[in-house]
C-alpha positions as a LaTeX table, in Angstrom:
\begin{tabular}{lrrr}
\hline
Residue & $x$ (\AA) & $y$ (\AA) & $z$ (\AA) \\
\hline
Unk1 & $-7.79$ & 15.62 & 26.95 \\
Unk2 & $-9.93$ & 14.89 & 23.80 \\
Unk3 & $-10.08$ & 17.26 & 20.85 \\
Unk4 & $-13.25$ & 19.54 & 20.58 \\
Unk5 & $-14.33$ & 20.56 & 17.14 \\
Unk6 & $-14.99$ & 24.26 & 16.89 \\
Unk7 & $-18.41$ & 25.35 & 15.55 \\
Unk8 & $-16.77$ & 26.38 & 12.41 \\
Unk9 & $-15.46$ & 23.30 & 11.57 \\
Unk10 & $-18.19$ & 20.84 & 13.20 \\
Unk11 & $-20.30$ & 21.10 & 10.21 \\
Unk12 & $-17.94$ & 21.43 & 7.37 \\
Unk13 & $-15.00$ & 19.36 & 6.51 \\
Unk14 & $-12.34$ & 18.82 & 8.87 \\
Unk15 & $-9.07$ & 16.62 & 8.84 \\
Unk16 & $-7.91$ & 15.10 & 12.25 \\
Unk17 & $-4.46$ & 13.79 & 12.45 \\
Unk18 & $-3.44$ & 11.78 & 15.42 \\
Unk19 & 0.30 & 10.74 & 15.69 \\
Unk20 & 1.48 & 8.14 & 18.10 \\
Unk21 & 4.62 & 5.84 & 18.46 \\
Unk22 & 5.05 & 4.15 & 15.09 \\
Unk23 & 1.56 & 5.37 & 13.66 \\
Unk24 & $-0.22$ & 8.24 & 12.13 \\
Unk25 & $-4.03$ & 7.99 & 12.02 \\
Unk26 & $-6.04$ & 10.40 & 9.81 \\
Unk27 & $-9.81$ & 10.99 & 9.82 \\
Unk28 & $-11.75$ & 13.02 & 7.27 \\
Unk29 & $-15.02$ & 14.44 & 8.84 \\
Unk30 & $-17.60$ & 15.82 & 6.83 \\
Unk31 & $-20.54$ & 17.28 & 8.46 \\
Unk32 & $-19.33$ & 15.66 & 11.53 \\
Unk33 & $-19.43$ & 12.16 & 9.90 \\
Unk34 & $-16.51$ & 10.03 & 9.45 \\
Unk35 & $-15.96$ & 9.54 & 5.69 \\
Unk36 & $-12.33$ & 8.40 & 5.53 \\
Unk37 & $-10.09$ & 6.66 & 7.68 \\
Unk38 & $-6.46$ & 6.57 & 7.30 \\
Unk39 & $-3.88$ & 4.43 & 9.14 \\
Unk40 & $-0.22$ & 4.84 & 8.26 \\
Unk41 & 3.28 & 3.43 & 9.60 \\
Unk42 & 5.71 & 6.03 & 8.47 \\
Unk43 & 8.51 & 3.49 & 8.76 \\
Unk44 & 6.74 & 1.38 & 6.21 \\
Unk45 & 4.86 & 3.72 & 3.66 \\
Unk46 & 2.86 & 2.19 & 0.98 \\
Unk47 & 4.84 & 3.94 & $-1.60$ \\
Unk48 & 2.12 & 5.47 & $-3.84$ \\
Unk49 & 3.39 & 8.80 & $-5.32$ \\
Unk50 & 6.91 & 7.92 & $-4.38$ \\
Unk51 & 9.27 & 9.22 & $-7.00$ \\
Unk52 & 11.92 & 6.77 & $-8.45$ \\
Unk53 & 14.68 & 6.56 & $-11.02$ \\
Unk54 & 14.28 & 2.76 & $-12.05$ \\
Unk55 & 15.92 & 0.30 & $-14.39$ \\
Unk56 & 13.76 & $-1.89$ & $-16.85$ \\
Unk57 & 14.86 & $-5.34$ & $-15.95$ \\
Unk58 & 12.53 & $-7.23$ & $-18.33$ \\
Unk59 & 9.90 & $-6.32$ & $-21.21$ \\
Unk60 & 6.85 & $-8.40$ & $-21.06$ \\
Unk61 & 4.72 & $-8.02$ & $-24.35$ \\
Unk62 & 2.50 & $-10.80$ & $-23.45$ \\
Unk63 & 1.44 & $-8.74$ & $-20.32$ \\
Unk64 & 1.52 & $-5.26$ & $-21.92$ \\
Unk65 & 4.06 & $-4.05$ & $-19.90$ \\
Unk66 & 7.52 & $-4.16$ & $-18.21$ \\
Unk67 & 9.16 & $-5.09$ & $-14.99$ \\
Unk68 & 11.17 & $-2.32$ & $-13.35$ \\
Unk69 & 14.04 & $-2.57$ & $-10.87$ \\
Unk70 & 13.17 & $-0.09$ & $-8.08$ \\
Unk71 & 15.36 & 0.85 & $-4.91$ \\
Unk72 & 15.26 & $-1.62$ & $-1.98$ \\
Unk73 & 15.11 & $-4.70$ & $-4.19$ \\
Unk74 & 11.56 & $-4.26$ & $-5.09$ \\
Unk75 & 10.28 & $-5.05$ & $-8.42$ \\
Unk76 & 7.45 & $-2.64$ & $-10.12$ \\
Unk77 & 5.35 & $-2.99$ & $-12.97$ \\
Unk78 & 5.08 & $-0.71$ & $-15.68$ \\
Unk79 & 1.81 & $-0.75$ & $-17.97$ \\
Unk80 & 2.19 & $-0.17$ & $-21.53$ \\
Unk81 & $-0.32$ & 2.67 & $-21.43$ \\
Unk82 & 2.01 & 4.55 & $-18.61$ \\
Unk83 & 5.30 & 3.90 & $-20.54$ \\
Unk84 & 4.99 & 7.05 & $-22.62$ \\
Unk85 & 2.69 & 9.77 & $-23.88$ \\
Unk86 & 2.56 & 8.22 & $-27.15$ \\
Unk87 & 0.38 & 5.08 & $-27.71$ \\
Unk88 & 2.80 & 2.29 & $-28.87$ \\
Unk89 & 3.69 & $-1.16$ & $-28.01$ \\
Unk90 & 5.62 & $-1.75$ & $-24.89$ \\
Unk91 & 8.65 & $-3.18$ & $-26.94$ \\
Unk92 & 8.66 & $-0.02$ & $-28.74$ \\
Unk93 & 8.71 & 2.40 & $-25.72$ \\
Unk94 & 11.24 & 0.82 & $-23.54$ \\
Unk95 & 13.88 & $-1.82$ & $-23.57$ \\
Unk96 & 15.95 & $-3.79$ & $-21.09$ \\
Unk97 & 18.35 & $-2.01$ & $-19.17$ \\
Unk98 & 16.68 & 1.62 & $-19.85$ \\
Unk99 & 16.82 & 3.95 & $-17.06$ \\
Unk100 & 13.49 & 5.80 & $-16.42$ \\
Unk101 & 12.04 & 8.48 & $-14.11$ \\
Unk102 & 9.00 & 6.98 & $-12.58$ \\
Unk103 & 6.08 & 7.71 & $-9.91$ \\
Unk104 & 4.31 & 4.91 & $-8.06$ \\
Unk105 & 0.62 & 4.95 & $-9.16$ \\
Unk106 & $-0.54$ & 1.90 & $-7.22$ \\
Unk107 & 0.75 & 0.11 & $-3.91$ \\
Unk108 & 1.98 & $-3.31$ & $-3.89$ \\
Unk109 & $-0.64$ & $-6.18$ & $-3.42$ \\
Unk110 & $-1.12$ & $-9.64$ & $-3.13$ \\
Unk111 & 2.61 & $-10.49$ & $-3.51$ \\
Unk112 & 2.95 & $-8.34$ & $-6.57$ \\
Unk113 & 4.99 & $-5.24$ & $-6.70$ \\
Unk114 & 3.90 & $-1.49$ & $-6.97$ \\
Unk115 & 2.59 & $-0.37$ & $-10.44$ \\
Unk116 & 4.50 & 2.55 & $-11.68$ \\
Unk117 & 4.24 & 5.30 & $-14.35$ \\
Unk118 & 6.73 & 6.98 & $-16.67$ \\
Unk119 & 4.09 & 9.53 & $-17.38$ \\
Unk120 & 5.31 & 12.30 & $-14.88$ \\
Unk121 & 4.99 & 16.15 & $-14.51$ \\
Unk122 & 7.96 & 18.41 & $-15.46$ \\
Unk123 & 8.24 & 19.26 & $-11.80$ \\
Unk124 & 8.66 & 15.45 & $-11.10$ \\
Unk125 & 10.92 & 15.01 & $-13.71$ \\
Unk126 & 13.30 & 17.82 & $-12.75$ \\
Unk127 & 13.44 & 16.46 & $-9.12$ \\
Unk128 & 14.24 & 13.16 & $-10.22$ \\
Unk129 & 16.84 & 14.80 & $-12.53$ \\
Unk130 & 18.55 & 16.68 & $-9.71$ \\
Unk131 & 18.89 & 13.46 & $-7.53$ \\
Unk132 & 22.56 & 11.78 & $-7.29$ \\
Unk133 & 23.36 & 9.73 & $-10.24$ \\
Unk134 & 22.44 & 5.89 & $-10.44$ \\
Unk135 & 19.64 & 3.58 & $-10.64$ \\
Unk136 & 17.53 & 2.13 & $-8.88$ \\
Unk137 & 17.13 & 4.93 & $-6.29$ \\
Unk138 & 14.36 & 6.24 & $-4.47$ \\
Unk139 & 14.09 & 10.13 & $-4.91$ \\
Unk140 & 11.25 & 11.19 & $-2.68$ \\
Unk141 & 8.59 & 9.92 & $-0.71$ \\
Unk142 & 4.92 & 10.41 & $-1.54$ \\
Unk143 & 2.53 & 12.42 & 0.62 \\
Unk144 & 0.94 & 11.41 & 3.86 \\
Unk145 & $-3.03$ & 10.86 & 3.96 \\
Unk146 & $-3.30$ & 14.34 & 5.55 \\
Unk147 & $-1.48$ & 16.11 & 2.81 \\
Unk148 & $-3.61$ & 14.13 & 0.25 \\
Unk149 & $-6.67$ & 15.37 & 1.70 \\
Unk150 & $-5.56$ & 18.91 & 2.18 \\
Unk151 & $-5.04$ & 18.83 & $-1.45$ \\
Unk152 & $-8.62$ & 17.52 & $-2.09$ \\
Unk153 & $-10.19$ & 19.73 & 0.23 \\
Unk154 & $-8.66$ & 23.19 & $-0.04$ \\
Unk155 & $-10.74$ & 24.78 & 2.56 \\
Unk156 & $-10.56$ & 21.98 & 5.24 \\
Unk157 & $-8.99$ & 22.76 & 8.34 \\
Unk158 & $-6.37$ & 20.37 & 9.84 \\
Unk159 & $-6.09$ & 19.59 & 13.43 \\
Unk160 & $-2.88$ & 17.89 & 14.61 \\
Unk161 & $-2.05$ & 16.61 & 18.04 \\
Unk162 & 1.85 & 16.33 & 17.32 \\
Unk163 & 4.34 & 19.30 & 17.07 \\
Unk164 & 6.61 & 17.35 & 14.72 \\
Unk165 & 3.86 & 16.32 & 12.51 \\
Unk166 & 2.44 & 19.92 & 12.37 \\
Unk167 & 5.88 & 21.17 & 11.16 \\
Unk168 & 5.55 & 18.83 & 8.24 \\
Unk169 & 2.06 & 19.57 & 7.55 \\
Unk170 & 2.69 & 23.43 & 7.80 \\
Unk171 & 5.34 & 23.01 & 4.98 \\
Unk172 & 2.67 & 21.61 & 3.00 \\
Unk173 & $-0.63$ & 23.19 & 3.77 \\
Unk174 & 0.62 & 26.40 & 5.64 \\
Unk175 & $-1.61$ & 27.88 & 8.63 \\
Unk176 & $-4.51$ & 25.68 & 7.77 \\
Unk177 & $-2.50$ & 22.93 & 9.93 \\
Unk178 & $-3.43$ & 23.77 & 13.79 \\
Unk179 & $-2.05$ & 22.34 & 16.90 \\
Unk180 & $-4.43$ & 20.97 & 19.53 \\
Unk181 & $-4.07$ & 19.17 & 22.84 \\
Unk182 & $-3.38$ & 15.29 & 22.29 \\
Unk183 & $-5.30$ & 13.35 & 21.37 \\
Unk184 & $-6.75$ & 14.59 & 18.23 \\
Unk185 & $-9.34$ & 11.71 & 18.36 \\
Unk186 & $-12.27$ & 11.77 & 20.82 \\
Unk187 & $-13.89$ & 8.67 & 22.24 \\
Unk188 & $-16.41$ & 8.54 & 19.21 \\
Unk189 & $-13.89$ & 8.59 & 16.45 \\
Unk190 & $-11.73$ & 5.88 & 18.36 \\
Unk191 & $-14.84$ & 3.91 & 18.49 \\
Unk192 & $-15.29$ & 4.42 & 14.80 \\
Unk193 & $-11.90$ & 3.33 & 14.21 \\
Unk194 & $-12.31$ & 0.19 & 16.44 \\
Unk195 & $-15.30$ & $-0.75$ & 14.37 \\
Unk196 & $-13.65$ & $-0.22$ & 10.94 \\
Unk197 & $-11.01$ & $-2.82$ & 12.03 \\
Unk198 & $-13.82$ & $-5.40$ & 12.37 \\
Unk199 & $-16.15$ & $-7.06$ & 10.14 \\
Unk200 & $-19.55$ & $-5.95$ & 11.18 \\
Unk201 & $-21.23$ & $-2.52$ & 10.95 \\
Unk202 & $-24.48$ & $-1.83$ & 12.60 \\
Unk203 & $-27.22$ & $-0.12$ & 10.23 \\
Unk204 & $-29.01$ & 2.93 & 11.39 \\
Unk205 & $-32.36$ & 1.51 & 10.47 \\
Unk206 & $-31.56$ & $-1.83$ & 12.24 \\
Unk207 & $-29.59$ & $-4.86$ & 11.06 \\
Unk208 & $-26.11$ & $-4.97$ & 10.13 \\
Unk209 & $-23.53$ & $-5.20$ & 7.35 \\
Unk210 & $-21.34$ & $-8.24$ & 7.32 \\
Unk211 & $-17.97$ & $-7.26$ & 5.58 \\
Unk212 & $-15.60$ & $-10.21$ & 4.42 \\
Unk213 & $-12.57$ & $-9.29$ & 2.18 \\
Unk214 & $-11.12$ & $-12.02$ & 0.24 \\
Unk215 & $-8.06$ & $-12.25$ & $-2.07$ \\
Unk216 & $-10.37$ & $-11.99$ & $-5.40$ \\
Unk217 & $-13.06$ & $-9.56$ & $-4.01$ \\
Unk218 & $-15.01$ & $-8.03$ & $-0.81$ \\
Unk219 & $-18.09$ & $-9.73$ & $-0.08$ \\
Unk220 & $-20.81$ & $-7.55$ & 1.81 \\
Unk221 & $-23.94$ & $-9.23$ & 3.28 \\
Unk222 & $-26.69$ & $-6.89$ & 4.35 \\
Unk223 & $-28.24$ & $-8.53$ & 7.33 \\
Unk224 & $-31.66$ & $-7.51$ & 8.21 \\
Unk225 & $-31.63$ & $-9.71$ & 11.36 \\
Unk226 & $-34.88$ & $-9.13$ & 13.28 \\
Unk227 & $-35.53$ & $-5.72$ & 11.78 \\
Unk228 & $-37.04$ & $-7.17$ & 8.58 \\
Unk229 & $-40.14$ & $-8.64$ & 10.37 \\
Unk230 & $-40.85$ & $-5.64$ & 12.47 \\
Unk231 & $-41.56$ & $-3.20$ & 9.44 \\
Unk232 & $-44.54$ & $-4.97$ & 7.68 \\
Unk233 & $-44.86$ & $-6.16$ & 4.23 \\
Unk234 & $-42.27$ & $-3.85$ & 2.69 \\
Unk235 & $-39.91$ & $-3.73$ & 5.90 \\
Unk236 & $-37.06$ & $-5.67$ & 4.13 \\
Unk237 & $-37.28$ & $-3.46$ & 0.91 \\
Unk238 & $-37.07$ & $-0.28$ & 3.25 \\
Unk239 & $-34.24$ & $-1.53$ & 5.35 \\
Unk240 & $-32.15$ & $-2.30$ & 2.09 \\
Unk241 & $-32.97$ & 1.11 & 0.66 \\
Unk242 & $-32.13$ & 2.61 & 4.25 \\
Unk243 & $-28.81$ & 0.83 & 4.39 \\
Unk244 & $-27.57$ & 2.40 & 1.20 \\
Unk245 & $-25.72$ & 5.70 & 2.79 \\
Unk246 & $-24.02$ & 3.48 & 5.41 \\
Unk247 & $-22.93$ & 0.96 & 2.77 \\
Unk248 & $-21.21$ & 3.40 & 0.59 \\
Unk249 & $-19.88$ & 5.10 & 3.75 \\
Unk250 & $-18.24$ & 1.84 & 4.88 \\
Unk251 & $-16.95$ & 1.14 & 1.61 \\
Unk252 & $-15.16$ & 4.51 & 1.58 \\
Unk253 & $-13.82$ & 4.70 & 4.98 \\
Unk254 & $-12.53$ & 1.15 & 4.83 \\
Unk255 & $-10.70$ & 2.15 & 1.48 \\
Unk256 & $-11.95$ & $-1.12$ & $-0.06$ \\
Unk257 & $-10.42$ & $-1.76$ & $-3.49$ \\
Unk258 & $-11.12$ & $-3.83$ & $-6.56$ \\
Unk259 & $-14.46$ & $-5.94$ & $-6.90$ \\
Unk260 & $-17.15$ & $-5.56$ & $-4.33$ \\
Unk261 & $-19.91$ & $-7.63$ & $-4.25$ \\
Unk262 & $-23.16$ & $-6.85$ & $-2.30$ \\
Unk263 & $-25.97$ & $-9.20$ & $-1.24$ \\
Unk264 & $-29.06$ & $-7.32$ & $-0.11$ \\
Unk265 & $-31.37$ & $-8.78$ & 2.31 \\
Unk266 & $-34.61$ & $-10.61$ & 1.50 \\
Unk267 & $-35.28$ & $-9.31$ & $-2.17$ \\
Unk268 & $-35.71$ & $-11.34$ & $-5.52$ \\
Unk269 & $-33.13$ & $-10.34$ & $-8.12$ \\
Unk270 & $-35.92$ & $-8.49$ & $-9.98$ \\
Unk271 & $-36.74$ & $-6.39$ & $-7.04$ \\
Unk272 & $-32.97$ & $-5.80$ & $-6.13$ \\
Unk273 & $-32.58$ & $-3.84$ & $-9.38$ \\
Unk274 & $-34.87$ & $-1.31$ & $-8.24$ \\
Unk275 & $-32.01$ & $-0.27$ & $-5.81$ \\
Unk276 & $-29.49$ & 0.62 & $-8.62$ \\
Unk277 & $-30.21$ & 4.30 & $-8.80$ \\
Unk278 & $-30.42$ & 4.99 & $-4.90$ \\
Unk279 & $-27.10$ & 2.88 & $-4.72$ \\
Unk280 & $-25.37$ & 5.03 & $-7.52$ \\
Unk281 & $-26.65$ & 8.07 & $-5.65$ \\
Unk282 & $-25.23$ & 7.03 & $-2.56$ \\
Unk283 & $-21.82$ & 6.30 & $-3.96$ \\
Unk284 & $-21.52$ & 9.41 & $-5.79$ \\
Unk285 & $-19.50$ & 11.14 & $-3.36$ \\
Unk286 & $-16.75$ & 8.44 & $-3.62$ \\
Unk287 & $-14.87$ & 9.53 & $-6.81$ \\
Unk288 & $-13.33$ & 5.77 & $-6.88$ \\
Unk289 & $-16.37$ & 3.87 & $-6.59$ \\
Unk290 & $-18.88$ & 2.99 & $-9.44$ \\
Unk291 & $-21.81$ & 0.70 & $-9.76$ \\
Unk292 & $-21.45$ & $-1.91$ & $-12.54$ \\
Unk293 & $-24.96$ & $-3.48$ & $-12.27$ \\
Unk294 & $-26.47$ & $-6.65$ & $-10.70$ \\
Unk295 & $-25.73$ & $-10.27$ & $-11.39$ \\
Unk296 & $-28.12$ & $-12.75$ & $-12.25$ \\
Unk297 & $-28.37$ & $-13.75$ & $-8.57$ \\
Unk298 & $-29.22$ & $-10.12$ & $-7.75$ \\
Unk299 & $-25.65$ & $-9.50$ & $-6.23$ \\
Unk300 & $-24.72$ & $-5.64$ & $-6.91$ \\
Unk301 & $-21.39$ & $-5.60$ & $-8.50$ \\
Unk302 & $-19.31$ & $-2.47$ & $-7.48$ \\
Unk303 & $-15.81$ & $-1.74$ & $-8.38$ \\
Unk304 & $-13.65$ & 0.68 & $-6.71$ \\
Unk305 & $-10.06$ & 1.87 & $-7.97$ \\
Unk306 & $-7.54$ & 0.48 & $-5.95$ \\
Unk307 & $-4.55$ & 2.83 & $-5.22$ \\
Unk308 & $-3.71$ & 2.66 & $-1.54$ \\
Unk309 & $-3.97$ & $-0.61$ & 0.48 \\
Unk310 & $-7.49$ & $-1.16$ & 2.12 \\
Unk311 & $-7.69$ & $-0.71$ & 5.80 \\
Unk312 & $-8.11$ & $-4.38$ & 6.53 \\
Unk313 & $-4.59$ & $-5.06$ & 4.92 \\
Unk314 & $-2.87$ & $-2.22$ & 6.80 \\
Unk315 & $-4.43$ & $-3.60$ & 10.04 \\
Unk316 & $-4.73$ & $-7.07$ & 9.37 \\
Unk317 & $-7.94$ & $-9.18$ & 9.58 \\
Unk318 & $-8.09$ & $-10.31$ & 12.52 \\
Unk319 & $-5.98$ & $-7.24$ & 13.82 \\
Unk320 & $-2.30$ & $-8.18$ & 13.14 \\
Unk321 & 0.39 & $-8.54$ & 16.10 \\
Unk322 & 1.94 & $-5.22$ & 15.07 \\
Unk323 & $-1.61$ & $-3.37$ & 15.02 \\
Unk324 & $-2.27$ & $-4.72$ & 18.62 \\
Unk325 & 1.34 & $-3.59$ & 19.75 \\
Unk326 & 0.83 & $-0.25$ & 18.46 \\
Unk327 & $-2.48$ & 0.12 & 20.02 \\
Unk328 & $-0.98$ & $-0.79$ & 23.29 \\
Unk329 & 1.79 & 2.02 & 22.58 \\
Unk330 & $-0.73$ & 4.34 & 21.81 \\
Unk331 & $-2.64$ & 4.21 & 24.99 \\
Unk332 & 0.69 & 3.77 & 26.92 \\
Unk333 & 2.04 & 7.00 & 25.57 \\
Unk334 & $-1.23$ & 8.77 & 26.73 \\
Unk335 & $-0.84$ & 7.21 & 30.15 \\
Unk336 & 2.99 & 8.25 & 30.32 \\
Unk337 & 2.07 & 12.01 & 29.43 \\
Unk338 & $-0.36$ & 12.06 & 32.28 \\
Unk339 & 2.14 & 10.62 & 34.66 \\
Unk340 & 5.59 & 12.31 & 33.88 \\
Unk341 & 8.61 & 10.36 & 35.30 \\
Unk342 & 6.86 & 7.10 & 35.68 \\
Unk343 & 8.25 & 3.95 & 34.27 \\
Unk344 & 6.07 & 1.71 & 32.15 \\
Unk345 & 6.40 & $-2.03$ & 30.76 \\
Unk346 & 4.63 & $-3.85$ & 28.13 \\
Unk347 & 3.25 & $-7.34$ & 28.85 \\
Unk348 & 2.57 & $-9.06$ & 25.66 \\
Unk349 & 2.85 & $-12.34$ & 23.68 \\
Unk350 & 6.38 & $-12.87$ & 22.00 \\
Unk351 & 4.80 & $-12.07$ & 18.39 \\
Unk352 & 3.49 & $-8.86$ & 19.65 \\
Unk353 & 7.17 & $-7.81$ & 21.02 \\
Unk354 & 8.73 & $-9.08$ & 17.84 \\
Unk355 & 6.52 & $-7.20$ & 15.72 \\
Unk356 & 7.22 & $-3.86$ & 17.47 \\
Unk357 & 10.82 & $-4.40$ & 17.64 \\
Unk358 & 10.65 & $-5.15$ & 13.87 \\
Unk359 & 9.07 & $-1.70$ & 13.35 \\
Unk360 & 11.87 & 0.86 & 13.08 \\
Unk361 & 11.44 & 3.91 & 15.40 \\
Unk362 & 8.19 & 2.58 & 17.14 \\
Unk363 & 9.67 & 1.81 & 20.65 \\
Unk364 & 12.16 & 4.68 & 20.38 \\
Unk365 & 9.40 & 7.04 & 19.79 \\
Unk366 & 7.50 & 5.69 & 23.04 \\
Unk367 & 10.78 & 6.16 & 24.96 \\
Unk368 & 11.26 & 9.73 & 23.59 \\
Unk369 & 7.66 & 10.56 & 24.62 \\
Unk370 & 7.76 & 8.85 & 28.01 \\
Unk371 & 11.28 & 9.97 & 28.98 \\
Unk372 & 12.43 & 6.35 & 29.42 \\
Unk373 & 12.82 & 3.23 & 27.67 \\
Unk374 & 9.54 & 0.88 & 27.85 \\
Unk375 & 10.33 & $-2.36$ & 29.57 \\
Unk376 & 9.15 & $-5.45$ & 27.46 \\
Unk377 & 8.00 & $-8.57$ & 29.14 \\
Unk378 & 6.85 & $-11.50$ & 26.83 \\
Unk379 & 4.23 & $-14.01$ & 28.02 \\
Unk380 & 2.98 & $-16.51$ & 25.47 \\
Unk381 & $-0.34$ & $-16.48$ & 27.44 \\
Unk382 & $-1.25$ & $-12.79$ & 26.91 \\
Unk383 & $-3.78$ & $-12.46$ & 24.23 \\
Unk384 & $-4.44$ & $-8.65$ & 24.81 \\
Unk385 & $-1.15$ & $-6.56$ & 25.25 \\
Unk386 & $-0.98$ & $-3.88$ & 27.91 \\
Unk387 & 1.28 & $-1.30$ & 29.24 \\
Unk388 & 1.56 & $-0.96$ & 32.89 \\
Unk389 & 3.06 & 1.71 & 35.23 \\
Unk390 & 6.04 & $-0.01$ & 37.35 \\
Unk391 & 7.54 & 2.93 & 39.09 \\
Unk392 & 9.15 & 6.16 & 38.93 \\
Unk393 & 12.39 & 7.22 & 37.43 \\
Unk394 & 14.74 & 9.48 & 39.14 \\
\hline
\end{tabular}
């Protein structure tokens, strides 16, 4: 049964939280529109806002920072500006072997470890001090996306489809979190999440956005398609302007980070500059994004703070074996809930099965929900994993 928003929440800000084996998905709805989409694998958190007690492993004055040994063999980077409240060179702020209380301020990316800060609150310092002795040590995990959104939107209601997750969220936000029948996402939200996993997004006025992440930047092309010639002489300019709200929404919903270059459709570089003010207005609701200007080629330069990994890195582009496997578990868990006592089997490629076996707790969570272990059948010819009923348990 899909969730139905109450009239009081449908026009306001609502946070939908849907749990499935191995995964938690969170949707921020504002005025009924999806503006943020988060996919988290609790067994592999991104680490942002984790509290650590770390050890300085190397001071790097040339890089204006220091490398920090963290729990689990991970190496973080402490920028000079985050080493202390006083402005001083990194070599004066820390030394090799020093033990520091730390908070992760940016997730690992591109083979580089997480970024950390020694500028923490008194409450965080007290929590780290109360942890068992030793370093490096992980003291506490950071909040889930739903908890972060609840803090940013204190009047928003949280609709949750998992009793276990509800207990955690109520500890953080109280009665604002409310249990609803599973699943929390209706068909339209599911379709939005599916679209966000791809590289295309349709535009309301016709045409589409083509979104292509690279290691250095994200390139977005406004493709007018057949819509350009259907509007007269000013049709392309109008389409570009009408595309701006959706462009801004896609950037935010996909949590794109770093450099973003936008190639508008069919306008000279001079005419594209007229889009600057409306583009800034479209981006205004996203506190992490800002327009820097336009290049000589007429490309809009947007920079967006990278804190958590963008959605395409979590899901894979194209979707990874783990993403495809977890989607099969999600659908299979719904089928199992509708047919208590049935046994189910997963038919998937060896890569998908290996990915699920490598994610702690995912298959166990399915078994707990279904009441029986999931049978695994590996077939190299299978491109789309599926879970099928194979009989009933006694």
